[in-house]
Each structure stands twice: as C-alpha cells, then as structure tokens.
N, C-alpha and C positions, 0 to 999 in steps of 0.2 A: 343369384349368382348375379354382380352385377358386372353391364359388361363395358370395356370402354369408350363406348357412346355415352355411357350414361354418367362415368367418371369425368367428361370431357361437358359434361353438361352445364351452361351456361347461367344456372337456373343457382340462386345462394339463397339461402333460408334465412332468416332477420327475425328476431327474440328481442324485445322489445320492448320500455313502454312504451304508451299508442301515439302520442306528438309524439315523443322521441322517433319511434319505430319510422311515423310516413314520412318525417324530414328526411332522416339517413336512408332511407328507401328513392327515394328524390332526388338528393345530393348524388347516390349513386349510382341512380338511372341517368343522370345528366351527365356527370362524368365520366359514364364507363357507359354509352348506350347501346353498346355487346349483354352485358349485364342484363341479369333481369332480377331482380332483387324481388323478391316477397316475403310478404306479414306471419301470409298463414301457408303450415305444411299443407293443407285441401286442396290447393292451388296451386301444389306441385304435379308434372307431370312426368316428371321423370326423378329420380335420383340427385339430389343437389350437389352440386361441383364444393361446395362451404357453405358450413354454421355458422352465424355471427349470432353472438350473444352479448348484447348490452344490458350489464346492472348497475343499479343508482349506488348501491350501499352495500360493506361488505360486512354487516351482524354477525351474521353467524356462519364463518369461513368454511366449519365442517357442514356445513349445508351447502354450499354453495359447490365445495369439493363433489364431496355426491353427487351432483346432481349436473355436472361436468364429466364425472365418468358415467352416469346414467346415459346421455347427448353422441358419449365418443360411440358407446356399445352398441346405440340405437343408429347414429347415420356411420358409421363406419362403411367405407373407407373414410367419409368426407372429413377433411379437417376440421377441428373448430374453432373458433376465434373468440377470446373472452375481449371483451371491451371494460374498462374500468374506470372509475368516476377517481375528478381530480385530485381528491381525498383520500389516502386511505391512511387506514390505523396497523394496518400490517408492517412487518419490514420485504425487502425482498424476495429472503430467502423462503420466509412465508408463503409470499407470491409464486414467486419457484414451483414450488410444492403442489401448485395446482395439475401441472402434467400437460396441458394442453399445448397444441402446437401454436396458436399464435395466441398472445395477450400485451393486448397496449394500455396506457394509460393516456388519457384524456388527449385520443390520437388530432389532428388536426385532417381536411379530408383527402389532403396529398399522403399523407402517409398512411391513412384508412387505405387507400387507392392502390399503395404498393405493395402494402401488406398483404392485400387481397390477390394481387397476381404473384407475391412467393410463394402463399399457402396455395396455392391452385397448382403453381409448376411441384408443388412436391417438400417444399422448402420449410424452415422455421421460423417466425420473428417474436421477437421480445423486447419491447422500448415501457420502462418505469423511469420515473421521473425519479432527482433525488432527493429522499425527505425531508431530507435535512433545508431543503431550499423553500421549503413551504411554512415550515418556522417563520412567526411576524417573532421577535424579539430586538431586546436595546443591542447597540455595540454591546453595553460593557458585558451582557449575558452571553453575546454571539461568540464575543471574540475570549473571552476572558478577563480574568480581573489582571493580572501580568501583561497579556497582551495590551490591553488598554491601558494599564499604567507607563510602559512601555509605548505605545501611540503617539498618546501624552504630551509627555514628558521629553519626546525628542521633538515633538511639533514647540515648546515652549522652546526648547536651543537652540532652534532653528530659528523661529523667529527674534531673540538676542544676537546670535552670532550676523545672521542679516544685518541688522542694527549697529553689529558694533563694526562689522567691513563694512557697514558704508561712511559710522562715524570717521574711522579710523583714514579712512581717503581722503575727506577731506578738513584734517587736521594735523597736515605734514609740518606745520610750521611751530605746530605747540608740544613740543620734548615731553613735557610733563605729561599731558596728558594722554600721550600717546600711547607713553609707557602704562598707564595708570590701568587704558581700554589691552592692551596687547598682555596684562596681567589674568585682566577678567575672562578676557578672552580664555587663557590658560587653565583658569577656572571651570570653566566654559565645560571645555571640551574635554575635561580632567570626568566630570559629573558625566558629558558625555560616555566617557566607557564604561565610569562605575555604573549605571542603569544599564549598561548594552552588557555588563557583566549579570551581572543579578536577574536580569528579563529576555535578553538577546534572548534567540534559536539557535544553533549552533554553529550556522553561518558567519557569527560576529567573528569565530575564533578562526575563522579561513577568508574571508574578504577584506581589504582591507579598507577602516575606520578614515572618513573623510568630511569633511564639513560640508559635503554641498548637497544636504539634505534630496534629496527627491535623487537625483542620480545616486546616492551612493545603494550597494548591490544591497544592502538590507530593506530599500525602501523599498524593492520592488517584490518585496520576500512580502511586508507589511501589506500593500497593497490588492497582491493574493488572495491574502488572510479574510479583506473585506468582499475582494470579487468573488468570495468561494463563497461566503457566508450572505450575498446577494444574488447569486448567480439562481438562475433557472433552468440550469442545465440538466438532462436527462442523463438520469443515472448507471441506469444499466440499456445497454441495446446489444440487441444479439440480430441479425439475420442468416441465415443460410439458402443458398436459392437451393441446395439437395440435401437431406441426408445421410452425407458420405463422410469419411474419416479427413480428405482431403478439402474437404468444402467446411467441413470442423476449425481443419488449420487456418483455411483460409480469413475465415471470421477472425480465431486466436492476433493471427497477427495483422490483421487490419487495428485491433485493438490495441497492442503493442506500441504498432507503428505512431498510433493518432496519443498512445500516456505520453512519448518521446519526441515528440514533432515540436514544441515550445519548449522545451529544458525541463528539469526536473527539481525537485528543492528534496533535502537530506531530512526527509520526517522521522530517522530511525533513534534518534537521542542518543548517537557514538558515530565518530568517525570512520569514516570510506579510506580507503584509497581513492577512489575514482573523486572523491572532494580534491586531491594536490593540481587536478588536470583544470583548466581554463574551459569553460564550459560551451568554444565552437567543441575542443578534442572531445570534449564528455560526450556530447550529440553523436561525432562521428565514431566513436567507440562504439555507445549500443545500440545506434542504427547499423555500423556492423555487423556487427552482433548478429542484429534480429534479418540483414540479410544475409549473412552466411548461415543463419538457423536454417530459413526457408530454402534455401539452395540445396542444406543434406539434407532436411525431409523432400522434396522433391526427386532427391535421385534417390534417396532409400527405394522411396513409392514406385518408383519403377522398375527396380529392380524385384522382378514378380517370380525366379527361379527358387528360392528357396526363402521360404517364412520367417526363417527363423536364423538368418546370413544377418538379419538387421543390426543385430547389437553390434558383432564383430567390424560392419560396415562404421559405425558414427563411432567405435573408439578408435583406428583405424582413418577416420577424418577428424579427429579431433585438431590434430597440430596442424593440420593446414586451414582449417577450419580459423585458428586461432590465427595465423600468420597472415589469412583474407585482413582477418579485425583489426592487426595492425597496420597492416597497410593502409584502408582504409583512415587510418588516427593517423600515419606520417606522409601521406600523398607520396606517389608513384615515384615523381618527381620534383621533391623537392631536398634543396642540395642546402646546408651550413657549414661555414667553415672548420675545420678541427684538425690543427698538431697545422694549422701556416696553407692548408689547402682544402679548399670545398669538396663534401663527405657527401653521398647518399643519403636519407634520412634511415630510412628503410633496409637497406641491408647491413648499417652499424648497427639495427633494433634486432635484427631476425640475428646476427649474429651475438647479441649481447643474450638477449629473450634466452628463457626456460621455456620452450611452448610443451615440455608438458607435465606439469607444476598439476598439483593434487591440491582440491579441496574434500576433506572427509564428510562434509555436508551437501556435497553436490548434488541433486534428486538421482534417484538411480533411471537410467533410459528406457527401462522396459517400459516403466510405468506413466512418460510423457509420450513411446513413440507407439505401443502395442495398441492404443484405441485408436489411434490415427490411421495406424499400417495395416492394422488386423483386425480392425472394426471390434476390437474383443470392449466388453460394460468397463466399468469403473463400479468401485465399490465406495460410496459417500454415506458416510450414517448409516450403516448396515445396509444399505440400499444397492442392489445390480442394476444402474444405469449407462443406457446407451449412450454414447459416445456425442450426439447431436442433442441432449439432452441439455436445455442451458445450465442446470448445474452442471454439468461433466463439465462445460466448457469453458465456465468457470474458476473448476478446481485445477483443469490441463494451463490455463492461464496462469494460475496461481504455482503451476509446479513452472513454466514456462519461465517464466518473472524469475521466480530464482536460481532459475541455472543460468540465464541473462547478465542477474546481477553479481553471480559472485565471479562469472568468466572475465566479469570485466573487473573486479575484484582483483584477478592473478593476475591480468593482462594489467593493470593500471599499476599494479605494485613494481611489476615490473620495470614500468614506464617509468618511474618515479628510479628505481637505483641505477637507470642508464643515466639520466638525468643528473643524477649524482658525479657518473665518472667522465661526462660530458654538458658543461659549462652553457656554452653557446647553446645550447638544447631547453634551456631549461624558458628562455623566454617565448620557442615554440611549442612545449605542450602547456609548461606551468599558468598554476594560479598567478596574475604576480602576489601576491603575499608570501608566496615562497619562491619565489625566485635566487632570494640571498640563500647562502650556501648555511647558515645559522640554521634560518624559520624552515629550511627542508630536513636537514637531519633532525633537527626536532621534529613535524611528521615522523618521518619513517622510523623516529625511536617509540614515537608513541601508540603506532600504527603495528610494529611487533612486541611492545607490551600487550597488547591490546591481544592479538593473535596468540602469544603465549597463556593469558590468562583465560583466555576463551578452549585452548585445546586444552589445556591441566585444569581447568577447574570447574568452568558453567558447563563444557562439554558432559566431562562424567553424569554432573550432576541432570544435565535433560534427558542422558540415556538413560540414566536408573528412572527417572520421571515418565521416562517417554513421550518425552515432548523433542520437538522439531521445532527447530527456528527456522523460517520460511520469510524471503525478502518479495515486497512485491512491489510490481512498477503499475499506478494506476493511478491517472488524474495528474502527472506531473506529479509526481511523490512517491517517490522508495519508505516502503511500510517496511518493516516486523511483524510478522504474527507465529505466534506460537501453538501450534496441533499437535493432540496427543496421536502418537499410533504408536503399535510396539515396536520395541528397537532390541531386543533380547541379543541378537547375532552380531550386532555391533556393538553389544555388552561387553561380549565375551573377549571381542579381538580388541578389547584398551592396554596399552600398555601399565606396569608393576602402578607409577605413579599414581595416572587416573583411575586404575580398579581403587587404590586405596582412597582417595575423595572418594570414590562409591560408598565402599564400605565406611566412612566416618559418615556418611548419609543414613548409610543401611542403621549404623552406631547410635545414632542420634533417636533416630525412630526411637529404635527399642531401648533405649534407657528416658527416653524423653515420659512416658507413664511413671515412672517409678522415681524421677528427678522431681516431676507435678505434685506426686501424692508426699514425698518428702518436701518440698515446701509445703504442702497444706497442712502438713499432723505438725511441722515448725512453727507453722501460722500460727496455728490452733492455739500449741502450745506455750507461745509468747501472749497472746491474746488471756489466756488461762494466769501466769505470772503476773499483766501488769492489773489487770483486775483483781482477781482472787487474792492475790500477796500482795502486790507493791499498790495497787489501790485500796486496800481493805488498812494498812500497817498506814500510809499517811493518812489516812478517814480517822484512824482510833489517834495518834497522835496528836491532829486538827481538833478531835474532841476534846482529848486531853489539854490541850492549851489553850484550845474557849473556856471549859471549863476553871482553868487556874485563872484567866483574865478573870470570871466575873469573882468567884472569890477575892480575889484582890481588892476590886473594882465594890464588892460587900461589906468589905470591914473600912474601906475609907471613907 
C-alpha cells in the first residue's frame, strides 16, 4: 500500500535514450531544484511521483500503447507523461487513444515543467501540434487551386486599379483620356465581381466589395488562409488542474473563449443569421452566450440538493440566459431614436424578441451536463470514457459549440426581425451591406427559405440516415460535421410531410436494386441488338455493296 508521503515524493523516473535522457534530467534538475529526476529505477528510494517516457518514433503505435498500459499498471498511482517527437504520422484521435494523463509533443522546458506540476497535482495535460503546419508544400497546393486563382487574380486587379487611380489624378484636363480610364476601371471592377462570384468565399455575398485591396474584408480572410497554412501553432492543448467535472468545464470554457476572441469565419458553406450582424455585435453575442453558459453551469453545480433537478433548472434558466445574452449585444444604456424620441434599445428588443423559440436540433442538455455535474462517463465510439479524458473533453466541446451557435442563430434571427421594424437600429447592429431595406429583406427571405428546406427535406433525411448536423466553433471558424447516432425516437415524432420525405428515401432504397437490374438488362439487350442484329445487318449490306462494286470494276 502506497502511503501519502510516497505519493508526495519529489522523485521522478525518466525513460529516454541515453544522451537525451541525461540532458533532459540535467535541465529539469536545474529548472526545479526540488525535483530529483532519475534515469534508473534502481536509484529510487521511494515510489516516484511521476513517470516520464520520451520516445523517438511512433513506428509501432500498438506496441507503444501496450507498453504504456504496462507502465501505468506497474507504477500506479503515479501518472505517466509521454513525450512525443516533433513529427508524427498519427492523427490527433489516434494519439489520444494512448490514454495516458500526460501527452506532450516536442515541448520546451517551460511547458514541460508546467506539465510536471499539473500532473503531480492530480491533473491532466495534452499538448499536440497542428499536423497541417508540419507539411511543407507550395502555396498552390496548400491553399487550393481556386483560392490561388482568387488571390493571384485579385492581386493583378488591385495593381491595375492602383495605376488607373493614380493616372486619373493627373489627367483632369484630358476629358477623353479620363473617360477611357473610367471605362477601363468599370471593366476591371466587373471582372473582380465575376472572379469573386466564381472563386470567392461565402462572406463575399455579405461584405461590401470595394477597391481598397488589403482593407477589404475579403483580404483579411485571404491573409488568414495564408497565416493558417504557414503557422506553427498548437493544434490541441488541454490542461486540467484536477480530474473533476467543473475542472473539465473550465478547460472547455477556456477553449471556447479563445475560439471567438478574434472573431470568426463562417466555413459552413451556407448563410447563417449571425452573418447579418456586424463584427462587434457577433463577438458580443457569442461572448455573452459563453459567459451566461458559464454562470448557469456554476449555478447548477452548487445546487446539490437534488441531482436530478438540474434538467428542470436548465429549462427554466433558458429565457433568462437569452435575455442576458441580448443585453450583452445591445448594451444596457444604449438609446436610439424611434418615433421622434430616444428609446432604450434593450427594452425594445426584449419586448420584440421571442425568448422561447425552439430549434429541434439543439443538443440534449442531459448529454452535456450529466458528465460535468454528476461525473458520469461518456460513450464515444463504443467506449465508456471518464469526463476528464481528452477525447471526452473534445466531444463535450463540440456539443457546447453546437448549442452556442444554434442559440446564437435563434437570437440573431430575432435581431434581424427587430431591425426590419426599427430602421434606426440597423446601423448599430447590422453589417453595412444589410442596412438597406432590400438587402435586409433578401437576407431574411433567404434564411427563411433555407430553414424551411432544412426542416421539411434535409432534416427528415438526416433522421432516417441516423445523422446529426453539429456546428463546431474551433480556431476562429464555424464549421459543420455529421455524426452518426440513433435517432429513431425523433423520426417517429416527425410531421406528416416530413414522414413522406423519409418514406420516399426508403422507397428509393427499396426500388434501387430492381431499377438497377432493369437498366442492366435493358443495356444488355441493347448491346445484343446493336451488335448482333443491326451490326450484322450493316455488315452484310456493306459486304454486298463491296462485292457489287468489285464486279462492276471487273467488267469495266
């Protein structure tokens, strides 16, 4: 039985190649004199507080995983810290399957020392580099052909526009040359719009197109694409001070805040309601939802009277949560003119907005909250994992991201509706492109059409295929993923029309083999007709013509 004094040991056992192990032990002993880093288990005088294993390659992952399991069983309860090389051929999901409390890829000395302190305190540390940053490729292959054509084309266009604008300033007296240059400028701007329409991202339909080059919102996206492909930032970084549900939420909350601190890019491929808001209001809305979500979870965690009342409390707190999120967008003291007098914005928004609107694809609160509040395991790919496992943390982060984006969509739709009724509100909340009544109504009509199509057609198909569309908020980008999970109960609750859509999909699957067989047999029949009947008939006719021509030539 290991005593508490042995668990608090300052001895650390390090397994590493000879030269690397000696250098690393010397650096750790110099950086933290109270630590005693040992390279041989025979030198131990007590149970080590931490076991570090540094490996040079990952050629046999299964053997490494087996050896890790043996190390954890032999040195239990001491945690194991695995140090990975700079270049690995495994994905993040495969690395996380090693299941050790500490997982660092090519750390510096400070990162290693901080990880040792966290692990000795009973926490977890994961720090993996972005695999895409290690690829050394050309710009064309890195950012894609379409993006390369867009960037190079825009660079040429803005270079020509700069020359034309400079020439126009010096040719005020030559009316004919001025008319020619302005016509050329209109042609170049039209070519730019065509180029953006063909190869530009979705934000081009939202942001106004100007001729300022790098000041365009599009150029920030282009530069961001370049920086993301040339960056060497950490891909996955998780640090837990302790293995508890609230510590897991603190780590998730920190990752969510870092994802929106510099704004975001819509990478979903379709228009979102939040795209209609200007950048400051978008960030205020997402930050407000994250802040209110943090307060709700902390409030639920303090209520220990009844472990099963948190779901009811969660539903009761939703209107208040949305109200506070709207307050963070509008501000508590902002006043704008309406009907000839200054009116508090937040009061009008709360009176107009429907805070009880529903989204059928909002995640089940029990799946999000139960691991945090009750420390229940999470089922991922057929495995039951504790909440503090890095794979569980990433899964919960996806669920909370999906909840944040879908709730933001509901509130953004209410804000767009309020702007339709209150024109003075548009300059304060909306993207400049949607200030005009025509563009705002076009946006709302597009969103309504998209939502009807999703609810009436796409959602029934996803339910029948057991697919769920999740929004991810990661590294300043909103993206979507489709996960497979049973959804039979939701399928039974569909309306009549949606059930007919699912029935059509089922009928297509049932009739597809028969149709394929019929087409295949019809194709075989046509082959026989063309080759055996028509082909032979044409051959006989041709042979007869050739013979007749031969006889005529012989007589001549």
